[in-house]
N, C-alpha and C positions, 0 to 999 in steps of 0.2 A: 281152592284157587280162585274161584269167582268172587268170593268175599274179599280176598286180599286185593284182587285187581280193582274192585270197586271202591276200596277205601279212600284213595285220593279224591274221587268224584264225590264221595259222601262228605268229605271235609270241605270241599268247595261249596256244596249245597248248604251245609251248615253255616259256612261263612256268610253266604248271601242272606240266609235266614236271620242271622244276627245283625248284619249291617244295614240291610235295606229298611227295616222298620225305624232304626235310629236315624237314617238319612231322611226318611219321610217326616218323622217327628221334628227333626232339626229344621227342615225346610219350613214346616208349619210355624214353628216358633219365630223364625226370621221374618216370615210374611206377616205374622201377627203384630210385630213391632217394626214396621217397614222403615220409618224415619230413623229409629235408633240403629237399626241394622245398616242403613245407608251411611249414617255418620260414622259408624265403626269401620265400614269398608273404605272410607275416604283415605285413611292413612295408607292402606294397601294399594288403592288405586293410584295415588300420587307417587308412592314409592316405586311401584312397578313401571309406571309411565316415565319416571325420572331415569330409571335404569335403561329402559329401551331407547328413549330419545337421546340420552347422553352417549350411549354406545353407538347409536346410529350416526351421530355427528362425528364422533371419533373415527368410525369405520369409513365414512365418506372422505374425510380429510386424508386419512392414511392411504386409502386406495389410490387417490390421485397422486400423492407424493411417490408411492411405490411404483405406480405406472410410469411416472416421469423418470424415475431412476432406472427402471427396466428398459425404457426407451433409449437411454444412454448406451445400453449394451453391457451385460454383466461380464462379458469377456473383453471389454474395452478399458483402456486408460486414457484419460483426457488431460492434457496439459493446457492450462489457461494462463495467458499473460495478464499480469496486473498492471494495466497501463494507467496513466494519469495525464490530464491536460494541464495540471498545475506545473508551470515551467520551473519553479524553484524546487519542488519535490522531484521533478523529472531530472534536473541537473544533479541533484544529490544522489539519486539512484544510478545515474549514468557514470558517476565516478567509480562505481564498483562493477557495474554490469552494462553491457550494450543491449540488453533485452533479449527476448526470445528470437532466435535466428535460424536460418537454414542450416548453419553449422551445427547448432544444437540438434536439429532434426537428423542430420547425417550421422552424427556421433551416436545418437541413441539407436538408429537403425543398425549401425555397425557393431555396437557393443552389447546389445540385448538380443539374445538368441531366440527368445520365445515369441518374437513378433511375427505375425502372419501377414498383416497388411498395415500400412500407415499412410497418413497424409498430413501435410501442413495445412493451415487455414489462414487466409487473410480476410478479415472482415472490414467492410467499408459501408459508410452511411452516404446515401445519395442525396444531393441537394435538389435535383430536379429529374423528372422523368417525362417522356412523351410515349404513350398517352399519359396525361396527368393522373397521378394516383388519387383515388377518391378518399383514401385514408392517409395514414402516415406513409412516407416513401419507403419502399422495401429496402431491407438490408442486403448487401451483396456478400455472398460467401464465395471466395475464391478457393477451390479445393481440387484435388486430383480425382480422376474418374473412380478410383476405388473407394471414395467416400460413400458411394451408393451401397457397397457391401458393408463397410464398417459401421455406418449409422443405421443400417437396416431400413434405408429409405426405399419407398416404392414409387414407381412412375405410373400414373394413371393414364396419361395420354402422351403419345410420342415416345421419346427415348432420352437417356442421359448421354452426356458427351463422352467421347472415347479418348484413347491415348493419343491418337493422331491430332485431334482437335486441341488437346492439352499441349502437345509439343509445339504446334504452330501458333498457339495463342489465339485460336479462332474466336470470332465474336459471336458466340452462341450462348444461350441461356436456357435454364430450366426454372420454371416458376413454382413457388410454393402455392398452396391452395388459396391463401388470403391475398397474395400478390396477384395471382391470376384474376381473382374477383375484383380487386381494387383497380387494376389496369384495364381489363377487358370486359368486365361484367359477365354476362352470360354467353358472350361470343366465344368461338373457338380460337384460342390464341396460337396454336401450333402453326408455324409457317409465317406468322406475322413478325413485326419488328418492334423493339422497344429501345428508346433512346435513354441511356443511363448517363447522366451528366452530359458529356459531349460525344459519346460513342453509341453507335447503333448496334444492337445485338439481335440476332434472329432467334426466335423462340422455337426450341426443338422438343420441349416436353413440359409436362405439368406433374408435380409431385403430389402424393397423397397427403391428406391432412395429418398433422401431428399434434400431440398434447403440448400445451404451453402453460407456463406459470406466470402469475403477475408479480411474484416475489422471487428473490434469490433462493435456489434450492441447492443445498450442499455445496456451496461455492460456485455454482454455475449461475451467471448473471441472468436476471429475468429478461425474457425476450419472446416475442411472438414468433415461434418457429415456423409458422405458416406464411408470414410476411417476409419471405426470403427469395432472393434470386441467386441461383447457383450458376457460377461461371467457371471455366477452366482457370486454374491458379495463375498460369502465365498471362491469360487475358486480363485478369484483375490487376496484376502487377504492371503490365505494359500499357494498358488502356485506361485504367481507372485510378491509378495512384494519385492521391490528392495532395493539396498544399500543406497538409499537416504531417506528412511522412517524417519530417525531421524530429517530431516529438513522439513518434510511435515506433513500436517494435517492427522489425523486418517482417515477422509473422506474429500472429496473436494467439495461435492455438495449434496443438498437435494432437491428432487422433491415432491411437495405437490399438490394433486388434491383436489380442494375445491368444495363443493356442489354448485349447480347452482344458488340458490337464496341467497347465502351468500354475504355480503358486503366485496368485495375483499380488499378495502382500510383498513377496520378495522382489517381484518385477518392479512394483511401484517404488520400493526402497532403492533399487538400483537406478531407476530413472531420476529420482530425487537427488541421489548422490552425484550423478553425472551433471545435472543442472546446477546443483549447489557449488560444485567445483568450478564450472565455467562462469557462473554468475557471482562468484565470491560471496555466497550467502546473502545476496542483496534482498532476498524475499520478494522478488518481482514476478513470481509465478506460483501456481498451485497445481498439484497433481491430484486429480479426482479419480477415485476407484469406485465405480458404481457397485461392484460386487460387495465391497465392504459397507457401502452406504445402505445397500439392501438388507444386509445382515443386521446392521445397527438399527435400521428402521423396524425390523421384525422384533428385536429385543425391546425397543421403545414401545411398540404396540402392546406387547404383553404387560409391561409395566403400566402403561396408560389404562389398559382395560381393568387391571387390578385396582388402581386408584379411583377410577370412575365408579366401579362397582362398590367400593368401600364408601365413597361419598354418598352415592344414591341409596345405599343400604341403610343409611341413617333414617331415611324416611320410612323404610320397611320396619326398622326397629321401633320407631314411634307408633307405626300401625300395629305392631305386635303388642305393645303396651296397651293400646286402646282395646285390642281384643281381650287381653287378660282382664282389664278393668270392667268391660261390659259382661264378661262371663262371671266374674265375681259378683257383680250386681244381680245377674240373672239367678245365681245360686240363692241369694237372699230372697228373691221374689218367689222362687220355686222350691223353697225348703220343704213345705208341706207335701208338694208333689213327689219330691225325692223320698220323703218318709213313707208315703203310701206305696210307692214302687218297691221299696225295701221290704215293707211289711207283707206284700203279696208274693215275695220270693225273688225279687231282683237281687243279683249279686253286686259286689263292689265293682267288678269288671264291667258289668252292664251299665252302671252309672258313669264310670269313667269313659266308656265308649260313647255314650250318649253326648256328653259335653265336648269330648275331643272332636266328634263328628261335626257338631255345631260350629266349633272354632275353625275347623278346616273348610267347612262350607263358606264361612265368611271370607276366608283367605282365597278360596277357589274362585268365588264370584268376583271378589275385589280384584284378584289377579287377572281375571279374564277381561274385565272392564279396563284395567290398567294397561294391558297390552294394546287394546284397541285405542285408548287415549294416547299412549306413547307413539303408536304408529301415526295417528292424526297429527300429533305435535311435531314429529320429525318431518312430515310432509309440509306442514305450515312453515317450519323453519327454513326448509329448502326453498319454498315459494317466496317468503317474505325477505329472507336474508340473502338469498342467492347462493347458499352453501350446498355442497353435495352431501346428502345424507343417505345411508344405506341401513335398512333394518334387516339384520341378519337372523337366521334361525337360532344361532347360538345365543344371541342376546335375549330372544324371546324365551327360550328354554331356561336360561340362567335366571331371568327375572321371575318366571313362573315357579321354578323349583324352590327358589329362595322364599317366595311368598307363601307357598304351601308349608315349607319347613318352619317359617316363622309362626304360622298359625298353629302348627302341631306343637312346637316348643312352648308357646305362650298359652296354649289351651290345656296342657297337661296339668299344671299346678291347680287351676280352678277345678278341673275334673276330679283330681285326687282329693281335693278338699271336700267336694260334694259327696264323693263316695264314702268318706270317713264320718259323715254325719251320723249321729245316733238316731236310728229309725224312730224310737219312741219319742225322743225330744223333737225330732223333725215333724212328726204328726201333730204334736201339741203346739207347734210354732204358729203364732198369729202375726 
């Protein structure tokens, strides 16, 4: 029984006894020809670095987009008006549709049963503010109080406006993080007043920072979501309606929060059908479904990863060819050594193991340096280009496993060729 129990341990010990000398010999051969070994490793170094850095760029870009989509709310539907300041185009659309309106909002609320909360939105650009904005003037969002729940907005200081203030059209405002900094700097704005165009508003709260995009994301216009002043919808309509209202929709957005177990695609289809009917298919609105965008982004991520790995793996393939080339050259140089080893009792499997170990050592060392180089490259790209880069554990493991596999695959043929040499002819080789 003791002999049987010790058999696995004995096999492990024999394995170490077989592999450790070959690893030591392989390391000695690599150190003996340092320059040649380094040049052979360059293909693996650059290949692994390319995989790590390219995947880090993709991961950083996708994480930001996915965070923006998640910020929209995976249980929300967003209707965005497609407005235009071109009078000719505006008149052409108005022959078919009067634009997004409160009537659309009421019909959607009445006909769609899965809605938990909803709010219209009126967006306005201010021409002047007091205190004067240090950057671009804030954008005004006129919304209902339940926008706080729908948009997942958090108030850092003070509070959000309530239903009573909405009903009365009270001149109160909640500042976004950038709007607060632009108007008041480091001073506490809660309780102070802001003049927006010709109306004074009392600051009652400050919202937490939000992610923003410099470009349009999935149909949502690019906008600094921190440079916003939130006011009650009735306040915006009664106090801030500007001179351009004749060429703008009555409202320019509708936010719908849908119950958790509802079919978002079906609800979105119903909302589109309602608006297409009332707008006579004028195409002056878009329905954004963050849940669908998130799922599509994840599918795109998988495809992008596959493409990036395929492109970067070309460098690894070139590195593998370099390993095969140098191993074949090494066999010619060490033909006599191989013959002597065979003559003193080495088996073909011993010769194969010796050269496979050397090939894998080249891949292992090259892959390790490649990971380090790829990490440095991703940091430099983030620093110099201002891009978001994320080096993930999966990208490191993928690059490393592929590099070791390439070394193994491209090292087998030279190893087998070395093992098949005739010992007598190998000893006589000059």
